[in-house]
N, C-alpha and C positions, 0 to 999 in steps of 0.2 A: 562590553560587559566583562568585568573582572572575574577572576577565578579565585574562589575562597581558598583553594589549596595554596596559592601563592601568599595570601594574606596570613595564613597560619604560620608559615615559615618566618615571616617578617616579625610576627608578634613575639616569638620566643626563640629567636636566634636560630638554633638548629634542633631544638628538642623534639618537636613534633615529627619531623621527617626522619631524623636519626634514630629515634626510639622505635618508630614503626618499621623502618628498614631493618633494624636489628631484630625486631619481633618477627618479621617475615623470614629472616635467615634462620632464626631459632626453630621455626615451624616448617621450614622448607618452602621454596618459592616455585617449585615445579608443578604444584597442583593447580586445579582450576576451580573457580568459584562462580556461583550464580550472580548475575548482575541484577540489582534491584534499583528502581528509581523512586525518588521521593513522591509520595502521594500528592497529586496536583490539587486535591481538595483541601489540603492542609491538615488532614486528620486521617486516621485509619492506617492500615498496614501499607508498607511500601509495595510497589508494583513490580512484579517479575518482568524483566525486559525480554524474556524468551531467548536468552543467550548467556554464555559464560565467558569469563575473562581468565586468561592463563598467563603466567609469567614464564617466559622461555628465552634463555640466552640474552638477557638484558632488554627484552621487549615484552610488551603487553599485547597478547594475541586474542582476538575474538574467536570463540569456538562454540560448538553446539548451537548454532543459530537455527531456531525453528522456522521452517519454511512457512511463510504467511504470518509469522508472529510479529510482535512489536518491533524488535530490532530489524527484522527483515523488511517490514514496511517502511522503516526509516532508511532503507537503502544499504544496510550493513550485511556483510557476508562472512562466512567462515574464513579464517586466515587473515582478515584485516587486522592491522596493527594500530592500536589506539595510541595516539601521540598527543592529543590536545583536547581540552575541555574549555569552552568559551574562549578559544584562541590562545590559551595558555598551555605551554608545554608541560606534560605531567610525567615525563619519563624518569625524573629523579625521585618521584614519590613511590612509596611502597604500594604493593597490591592491596593490602588491607586498608590503607588510607584512601586510595582511589575508590574502592568499593563503598567505604563508609561515606565518602563525600557524595557519591552518586545517590546513595540511599537516603541521606539525611539532609542535604544542603542545596541540591540543585533546584532551580526554578522549573516551572512546568514547560517553559520554552527552552530547549536545550540545543547547544551547538557542539558537535563532536567532530574531531578531525582524525582521520584514519590514513594510514599508508597501505596501499594495495600493490602487490607485486605479482606480475604474471608474465611468463616467457621472457624474463630478463628485463622487463620494463616496469618501472615504478611510478605510480600515480598517487596523488594526494586527493582524498575524498572528504569533502566538507558536507556534513549532514546537519541541517537545522530543522527542527520539528517541534511540535507541541504534543505533550502527553495530556490526555483528558479522559473523561468517562462519557460513553454514549450508551444510554439505556442500561446503566449500571455496569458496563463492561469497559475496561481500559481500552483506549484507542489512540492511534497516532494520527494527527491531522496536520495540515499546513506544512507538509514536507517540502523542503528545498534542498537540493543536492547539487554540488559543484565539484567537478574533477579538474585538477590542475597539475601542471608539471613540476611545480616547486612548492615549497612550504611557506607560501605567502597567501594569507586569506584574500580572496577576491573582493573587488569593490562591490559587486552585486551578485546575487544568487540567480541561477537559471530560473526563468519564469515560465517558459513554454514547454519544457521537456516533460515527457510522460515516461513513467517507470512501471514495469510490470510488478504486481504486488504478491505473486506467489501462485501456487498451484490452484487450478479451478475447483469450484465446488463439484461434487461427484456427478451431479446431474440435477436438473430442475425443470419444473413445468410452469409456464407463464400463462395465466388465464384471466378471464373476465366473467362476471356473473351477468347473465342476460335474461331478464324475466324469469322463466322457470327452468333455465338450463345453464350449464357451465360450458363455456367455449374456450378452447386451448389454442394458443399461438403455435402454429406449425408450418411446415413447408410441404406443399403438395404440388407435384409437377412443376417445380421451379418457381412457385408463387407462394408468398408469405400471406397467411390468412388465419382467421380464427375458426376452429372446426371442432366437431366432436372428438373425443379423446382417441388418439392412436399413438401408442408408445413410440413407434418407429418414426413418426413424423413430428412429434410434439416434445421430444426431449432436447433440451439445450444445456450447455455448460457455461457457467458464469466466470468471466475473467475480470479481476479487479486490478486497477492501476492507481498509481499515486503521482502527485505533482504538487506544485505550489498554488494551484487554483483554490480560491477560498472555499471552505467546506460548505458554505451556505448554498453553493451551486450543486451540491450533491456528490456522491461517490462516482468515480469514473469507472465505467464497466463496459464490457463487450459481451454479448450473448451469441454463442455459435453452437452449431451441432458438431463442430470439430472437437473431438475428445482428446485434446492435449497430446497430439502426435505430430510434432513439427517436422518429422523426418520424411513425411510423404506429402505430395501436393494436396492442397485442400479443395474440396468442392465449393461451389458458391452456396454456402449455407450459413452466412453470417449477416444478420440485418444491418443495414447501413443507410444513412441519409445522404443522397448524392444529388448532383445537379446545381442549379443556380441558388444563390443565397436567399433570394426573395421568393422562390418557387421550387423548393427541393422535392425530390421524390424518394419514396422508400424502395430500396433495392436489396438484392442479395449479392454479397461479394465473397471472395475466398477469405481464408484466415491464414495469412502468411506467417512463416516461422519467425519473422522479425518481431511479431507481437509477443513472443515468449522467450526469444533468445537474445535480442538486441538489448544492450545496456540501457539505452534511452532512444526515443524516437519522437518526432513531432506528432501532434494530434492528427487523427485521420477519421474518415467517415464512418468507421465501424464503432466508434466510441460514443458513449452516452453518459449523461448526467442522471444518476438514479436518485430521486428525491422522494421523500414520504408525501403521500397525498394529503390534502387538507380535508378530505371526507371523513365521515364518522367511522367507517370500517377500516381496519388496517390494510393499506394499499400503497402503491407507489406509482410514480410517473417516470417515463424515460424521455429526456430531452436530448436532442442531438447535440453533440459536443462541437460540431463544426457548422451547424445551422441553428443558431440560438433562437429560441422561441418556437421551435417546431418539435412536436411530440409524436411518439409512436402510439397509434390508437386503432380502434376498431370502427370500420365504416358500418353504421347500422343498416345501410341499404342492402349489402351483400355479404357482410362479415369479413370482408377483405381487410388486411392491415394497410394502414396508410399514415401519412403525416398530417397533423393538424395543429392549430394553435391551442394554447393551454385551455382556453375557455370551453372548448369542445372536446378536450382530450378525455379518453376513457381511463378510469382508474384501473390499474393492473394489479394482479395478485400473483404471488409466487409461492411455490412449494418445493422444497429441496427433497430429492429422492434419496433413499438410503443407499449406503455403500453395498455393492454386490461383490462377493468373492468369485474369482474365476479359477 
């Protein structure tokens, strides 16, 4: 896919680029500006990318990346150097021109190339993603990220890597409505079950991950009672589907620091596809990411949590807890 930035310079010799570079010089190029992307619906206001772009010493640097925001979900981080859009080098263009191009002319599927340096080592980061709206809110889907040692676009994007999507929600309760009572998912004496409410046993933290897996399969999540502290060993407090593919079992595993510190990692038993339920009430299902077709559910016989096929899976509901100041 070509870059319109290059087409502009061809149409008019040097006028577009030269005039805008001169315009930037006149206004100063050391400031930083918010990045907006063209509205994928084709109308309405441009969408804030939750990041800013700054010109510094001949380079365009990403800054003020909001943790968990759109740019962050696309795999971009503070300090990344933008060098390409749709595989076309943009370093010769002005800051104002690049921002205008992103705001007005890009398609909803975007390919960005960044240079990332750390500890004297330089890598090239290729991020391909789609900007869309989900329930009226801008969202990044179909994310594909490739890291290379040279400035050559790879033949194919990574398909199986998982990337952490940002800080967890502050706390949540997962529950089911059962006849005349509400039962909450919790851990009691090392066992995962649905029970009457107990804050100390029933509070989970949701971790969201991104990958190139089709969004129709749901958001990739992990739910753990580990409250975002990778510096200490984790207890076995994270629901996971383990065992044989054709007969898995619901288990509790630890929450290793790699789940929030490693740049990318393969899928593991702690991950779930979270999809909206087809029922009438707002609800969702959790399908194992490693044991397809198996869902976390409530056993009606004893209220224990177990794995079952979709036809008998319990619709789950979730409530986010408010932030608490310590």
